[in-house]
C-alpha positions in Angstrom: 21.8 -0.7 21.5 17.7 -0.4 21.3 15.7 -2.8 19.2 12.8 -1.8 17.3 10.3 -3.1 15.0 9.7 -2.8 11.2 7.2 -3.8 8.7 8.6 -5.2 5.8 7.4 -5.2 2.2 7.9 -6.2 -1.5 7.0 -3.5 -3.7 7.2 -2.4 -7.0 9.6 0.0 -8.7 9.1 3.0 -11.1 11.9 1.2 -13.2 11.5 -1.8 -15.3 13.2 -4.9 -14.5 13.6 -3.8 -10.8 11.9 -4.4 -7.2 11.8 -2.6 -4.1 12.5 -4.4 -0.7 11.5 -1.8 2.2 11.8 -2.2 5.8 9.6 0.4 7.4 10.9 1.1 11.2 8.5 2.2 14.0 9.2 5.9 15.4 11.0 8.5 13.9 13.6 6.4 12.0 14.3 6.4 8.5 13.1 3.5 6.0 15.3 1.3 4.3 14.6 1.0 0.5 16.8 -1.7 -1.3 16.2 -1.5 -5.2 17.1 -4.9 -6.5 17.9 -5.7 -10.1 15.9 -8.6 -11.5 18.2 -11.2 -13.3 16.0 -12.7 -16.0 18.6 -15.2 -17.7 17.3 -16.6 -20.6 13.7 -15.0 -20.2 12.6 -11.6 -21.5 13.5 -8.6 -19.1 10.5 -8.1 -16.9 8.7 -4.8 -17.5 7.5 -2.3 -14.5 5.5 -4.2 -12.3 2.0 -3.6 -12.0 0.6 -6.4 -9.6 2.3 -9.1 -7.5 1.6 -12.1 -5.3 3.2 -14.3 -2.8 3.5 -17.4 -4.7 4.7 -20.3 -2.4 8.4 -19.3 -2.0 8.4 -17.1 -4.8 6.8 -13.9 -6.0 4.4 -14.0 -9.1 4.8 -10.4 -10.9 2.3 -8.9 -13.7 4.2 -6.5 -15.6 3.3 -3.6 -18.2 4.5 -6.1 -21.1 1.6 -8.2 -20.3 4.2 -11.0 -19.2 4.1 -13.0 -16.0 7.0 -14.0 -14.3 7.9 -16.3 -11.1 10.8 -14.7 -9.5 12.8 -16.5 -6.5 13.4 -14.5 -3.6 16.7 -13.7 -2.4 18.5 -15.6 0.3 20.5 -12.9 1.6 21.3 -9.3 0.8 24.0 -9.9 -1.5 21.7 -12.0 -4.1 19.0 -10.8 -6.1 15.4 -12.0 -7.4 15.9 -14.5 -10.4 13.3 -15.3 -13.1 12.1 -18.9 -12.8 9.3 -19.0 -15.4 7.6 -16.7 -17.8 4.7 -16.6 -20.0 3.3 -13.7 -22.3 -0.2 -12.7 -22.9 -1.5 -11.9 -26.2 -3.8 -8.7 -25.8 -5.8 -6.8 -28.6 -3.7 -4.2 -30.5 -6.4 -1.5 -30.4 -7.9 0.0 -27.0 -6.4 -0.2 -23.5 -5.8 -3.5 -21.9 -4.6 -3.6 -18.1 -4.3 -6.0 -15.4 -7.4 -6.1 -13.2 -6.5 -9.1 -11.2 -4.1 -11.6 -9.9 -5.3 -13.8 -6.8 -4.4 -16.8 -5.0 -6.1 -19.9 -5.2 -3.6 -22.0 -2.8 -0.1 -22.0 -2.1 0.8 -22.8 -5.7 -1.9 -21.8 -8.0 -3.4 -18.5 -8.9 -5.8 -16.9 -11.3 -5.0 -13.6 -13.2 -7.7 -11.4 -15.2 -7.3 -8.6 -17.8 -9.8 -6.1 -18.5 -10.6 -7.8 -22.2 -12.3 -10.6 -20.4 -9.2 -13.0 -20.4 -8.4 -15.3 -17.4 -5.4 -17.5 -17.0 -4.9 -20.1 -14.6 -1.4 -21.0 -13.1 -0.1 -24.0 -11.3 3.3 -24.2 -9.7 4.7 -21.8 -12.1 4.0 -18.5 -14.4 3.2 -20.7 -17.4 -0.4 -20.8 -18.2 -2.2 -24.1 -17.7 -5.5 -22.9 -18.7 -7.1 -19.7 -20.3 -10.8 -18.5 -20.4 -12.5 -15.5 -22.3 -15.4 -14.3 -21.1 -17.8 -11.9 -23.0 -17.6 -8.8 -20.9 -14.9 -6.5 -19.5 -13.5 -8.0 -15.9 -12.6 -5.3 -13.9 -12.0 -6.9 -10.3 -11.2 -10.2 -9.2 -11.1 -11.7 -5.6 -10.9 -15.1 -4.0 -11.6 -16.2 -0.3 -9.0 -17.1 2.4 -9.6 -20.7 1.8 -9.5 -20.5 -2.1 -11.6 -23.1 -3.8 -13.3 -20.4 -5.9 -12.9 -16.8 -7.4 -15.2 -13.9 -7.9 -15.5 -11.9 -10.8 -17.2 -8.6 -11.6 -16.9 -5.5 -13.9 -18.9 -3.4 -16.8 -22.2 -5.0 -17.1 -20.7 -7.9 -15.6 -22.6 -8.6 -12.7 -20.8 -10.1 -9.4 -20.7 -14.0 -10.1 -18.6 -16.8 -8.3 -16.6 -19.2 -10.2 -15.3 -22.9 -9.9 -11.8 -23.0 -11.1 -11.8 -26.6 -12.2 -15.1 -26.3 -14.2 -14.5 -22.5 -15.6 -11.2 -23.4 -17.3 -12.2 -26.8 -18.7 -15.2 -25.1 -20.4 -15.2 -24.6 -24.1 -17.9 -22.0 -24.6 -17.8 -18.3 -23.7 -21.4 -17.3 -24.4 -24.1 -16.6 -21.7 -27.3 -14.6 -21.7 -28.1 -12.3 -19.1 -30.5 -15.0 -17.7 -28.0 -18.0 -18.0 -24.9 -18.7 -16.0 -21.5 -19.3 -17.9 -20.0 -22.5 -17.6 -18.3 -23.0 -14.7 -20.2 -20.3 -12.8 -22.1 -21.6 -9.5 -23.8 -18.3 -8.4 -24.5 -14.4 -10.0 -26.0 -11.7 -8.0 -29.1 -9.6 -9.3 -28.9 -6.0 -9.9 -30.5 -3.4 -7.4 -33.9 -2.4 -8.1 -34.4 0.6 -10.6 -34.1 4.2 -9.3 -36.8 6.8 -8.4 -37.2 7.6 -12.1 -37.8 3.8 -12.8 -34.7 3.3 -14.9 -32.1 0.8 -14.8 -29.1 1.0 -12.7 -26.2 0.3 -14.6 -23.7 -2.5 -13.4 -20.2 -1.4 -13.4 -18.5 -2.7 -10.2 -14.6 -1.4 -9.7 -13.6 -3.5 -6.9 -14.5 -6.2 -4.7 -13.3 -8.8 -1.7 -14.2 -11.5 0.5 -14.8 -10.7 4.1 -12.0 -12.6 6.3 -12.6 -16.2 7.0 -15.8 -16.3 4.8 -16.7 -18.0 1.7 -19.9 -16.4 1.4 -19.8 -12.7 2.1 -18.3 -10.5 -0.5 -18.2 -6.5 -0.6 -18.0 -4.5 -3.7 -17.1 -0.8 -4.9 -19.4 0.8 -7.8 -18.3 3.2 -10.2 -21.5 5.3 -8.8 -19.7 5.2 -5.5 -21.8 2.9 -3.8 -20.1 -0.1 -1.4 -22.6 -3.3 -1.9 -22.4 -6.3 0.4 -23.3 -9.6 -0.9 -24.2 -13.1 0.5 -24.0 -15.7 -2.0 -26.9 -17.6 -0.2 -29.1 -15.2 -1.9 -29.0 -13.0 -4.8 -29.8 -9.5 -3.8 -27.4 -7.2 -2.1 -28.2 -7.1 1.4 -26.9 -3.7 1.9 -26.1 -0.6 -0.4 -24.3 2.5 0.9 -23.5 5.7 -0.9 -20.2 6.6 0.4 -17.8 7.8 -2.2 -17.4 11.6 -2.9 -15.8 11.5 -6.4 -15.1 8.9 -9.4 -16.7 6.0 -7.4 -15.2 3.4 -5.0 -11.8 2.4 -6.5 -10.5 0.0 -3.8 -11.7 -2.0 -1.1 -10.2 -4.2 1.5 -11.5 -5.6 5.0 -9.8 -5.0 8.2 -7.5 -7.7 9.7 -8.2 -6.3 13.0 -11.7 -5.7 13.4 -14.4 -7.9 12.2 -17.0 -5.3 11.3 -14.8 -2.8 9.6 -13.9 -2.3 5.7 -11.5 0.1 4.3 -12.2 2.0 1.1 -11.0 4.7 -1.2 -12.5 6.7 -4.0 -11.2 8.3 -7.0 -10.4 11.4 -5.2 -8.4 11.2 -1.8 -11.2 9.7 0.5 -9.6 7.0 2.4 -12.1 5.6 5.2 -13.5 3.1 7.2 -16.9 1.8 7.1 -18.8 0.0 9.8 -20.7 -3.1 8.2 -23.1 -2.7 11.1 -24.6 0.7 10.4 -23.3 1.6 6.7 -21.8 4.8 8.4 -18.2 6.3 7.9 -16.3 5.5 11.0 -13.4 7.8 10.3 -11.4 8.9 7.2 -7.5 9.4 6.9 -6.5 13.1 6.9 -4.0 14.8 5.3 -3.9 12.7 1.8 -3.0 14.6 -1.2 -3.3 11.4 -3.8 -5.6 8.9 -4.7 -4.7 5.5 -3.0 -4.5 2.4 -5.8 -3.8 -0.3 -3.5 -4.9 -1.3 -0.1 -3.2 -4.0 2.3 -4.9 -4.3 5.9 -1.9 -5.5 8.2 -2.5 -8.0 10.7 -2.0 -8.2 14.4 1.4 -7.4 15.8 1.6 -3.9 14.6 1.0 -2.0 17.5 3.4 0.7 16.9 3.1 4.2 19.0 5.5 6.6 17.9 5.7 9.7 19.8 3.6 11.8 17.4 0.7 9.5 17.3 -2.2 9.1 19.6 -1.6 6.1 22.0 -5.2 4.8 20.9 -4.0 4.1 17.5 -2.3 0.8 16.0 -0.9 0.5 12.4 -3.9 -1.1 10.7 -3.1 -0.5 6.8 -0.9 -0.1 4.3 -1.4 2.0 1.0 0.3 2.5 -2.2 -1.2 6.0 -3.9 -0.8 7.9 -7.0 2.0 9.8 -5.7 4.1 6.9 -5.6 4.2 6.8 -1.9 3.6 3.7 0.1 2.2 4.7 3.6 1.4 2.9 6.8 -1.9 4.3 8.6 -2.8 4.6 12.2 -6.3 3.5 12.9 -8.5 3.6 15.9 -10.1 0.3 16.8 -14.1 0.7 17.1 -16.0 0.1 20.4 -17.2 -3.7 20.5 -20.9 -2.1 20.8 -22.4 -0.1 17.8 -21.0 3.3 18.3 -23.2 5.9 19.0 -22.5 9.8 18.3 -18.8 10.5 18.7 -16.8 8.0 19.9 -13.5 8.4 21.0 -11.2 11.3 21.4 -8.9 13.4 19.1 -8.0 11.9 15.7 -9.0 8.4 15.0 -6.6 7.9 12.1 -3.7 9.4 10.7 -0.3 8.6 8.6 2.4 6.9 10.7 5.1 6.3 8.2 5.8 7.1 4.4 8.3 5.8 1.7 8.3 7.7 -1.5 9.8 6.3 -5.0 7.3 3.6 -5.2 5.6 2.1 -8.0 2.1 2.4 -8.4 0.5 -0.9 -8.1 -0.2 -4.0 -5.8 2.2 -4.8 -3.2 3.4 -7.7 -0.9 3.4 -7.7 3.1 6.6 -10.1 4.0 6.0 -9.8 7.6 7.3 -8.0 11.0 11.0 -8.0 11.5 13.2 -6.0 14.0 16.5 -4.0 13.7 19.0 -2.5 16.1 20.1 1.1 16.7 23.8 1.2 16.1 25.7 4.1 17.7 28.7 4.8 15.5 32.0 5.7 17.3 33.8 8.7 16.0 37.7 8.5 15.3 39.8 9.6 18.1 36.9 9.4 20.6 38.9 7.7 23.1 39.3 8.3 27.0 37.9 11.2 28.4 35.4 13.7 26.9 35.8 17.5 26.8 33.4 17.9 29.5 35.6 15.4 31.9 38.8 17.6 31.5 40.9 17.0 34.6 42.1 20.0 36.7 45.9 20.3 35.1 44.4 20.8 31.7 41.9 23.5 33.0 45.1 25.4 34.4 47.2 25.0 31.1 44.1 26.5 29.1 43.9 29.2 31.3 47.5 30.2 31.5 47.6 30.3 27.5 44.8 32.8 27.6 46.0 36.4 27.8 44.5 38.9 29.8 42.0 41.7 28.4 43.7 44.7 27.4 47.4 43.4 26.9 49.0 43.4 23.5 51.4 45.1 21.4 51.4 49.0 21.8 51.3 49.3 17.9 48.1 48.0 18.2 46.8 50.1 21.1 44.2 52.7 19.9 43.5 55.7 22.1 39.8 56.4 23.3 39.9 59.6 21.6 40.8 58.2 18.2 38.4 55.5 18.5 35.5 58.0 19.5 36.6 59.9 16.3 36.2 57.0 14.3 32.9 56.1 15.6 31.4 59.3 14.8 29.4 59.6 12.1 30.7 62.0 9.3 29.1 65.7 9.8 27.1 67.2 7.0 29.0 70.1 4.9 26.9 73.4 5.0 26.0 75.2 2.1 
């Protein structure tokens, strides 16, 4: 039996109170999709999951009913996720409220954000241990790998870094454009006025810390720009126009390369940016949907399916608006700054895809393995048809009649057969 590798995920479902456990194998094999009902016991049923996060030994999920639930992971194939704790968030009856962030501060603590400007702190369970309301819409929330702080940005809310302890201990929500919020330790400065001497609107849609750094942050804006910030200074260190339509919606740094950042706009552009030059390295072709969530895969996914170029490795997983999870193969950029057309052939492609997945964030649970099982058909014992002995072959030939032999009643003369085969003649008028 051949052994193959798999990439395993926890993903939201299109149906309420359900999670999907996905196992995507390498090569041309079919993925395994296990829809698991959530056992909620005395808690309220979980709605359609919009955001999820690995929370110690559990999953922290936010649903469309504005409930935060902690789920215990099943230990075997016979068990299902169980709600261990839950909290409900109050939202205004008017307007549209959405979850805009759910990020980890440590193994047992996390912070969430709503578009209304509400922040919530969780510690060890889904029950809120602290809340804070800011006076501006929050559209993106991110944390560094080491935790200890979180970054916020949004519509007319410039990128800022907050200290969790001071933020949720504060009582005031007011802040002038020049002053910092309580708990805010750093705030970026807007870019200079444009060529018409008009102020550039502040409208960040996504953000992410660079791997291993607590000071380098990249954001995507409504205007279609990707900006890079260093918290040791206030102005952005770089500002690149990259999106084709609708702004940069999601952004995530690569886990395989130091200077590569993946981004997607509101059309079907999914590309890789070189932070050294600010140029587009490549884009994933053939996408017909808008990516809503990105997860850069770590090392260990060096799949090489027969239909994919050998230079590509699995470096990115996405969930798009067509309810499909895709694993994308990417080409690693050269260590030195690439000049002109580097490499040969396609530099990115879709390696595998799974449909019927809910549109939202998902969790990568690691790389696994599987074995190809060859099922034996019933009665398939002993010799095969191609290995028949000489005696069996003689019996087969003896049972076959010769050509032309048969009953006399069934014989047809050549003249009769010729007449039957001739087409009917046309009658003369």
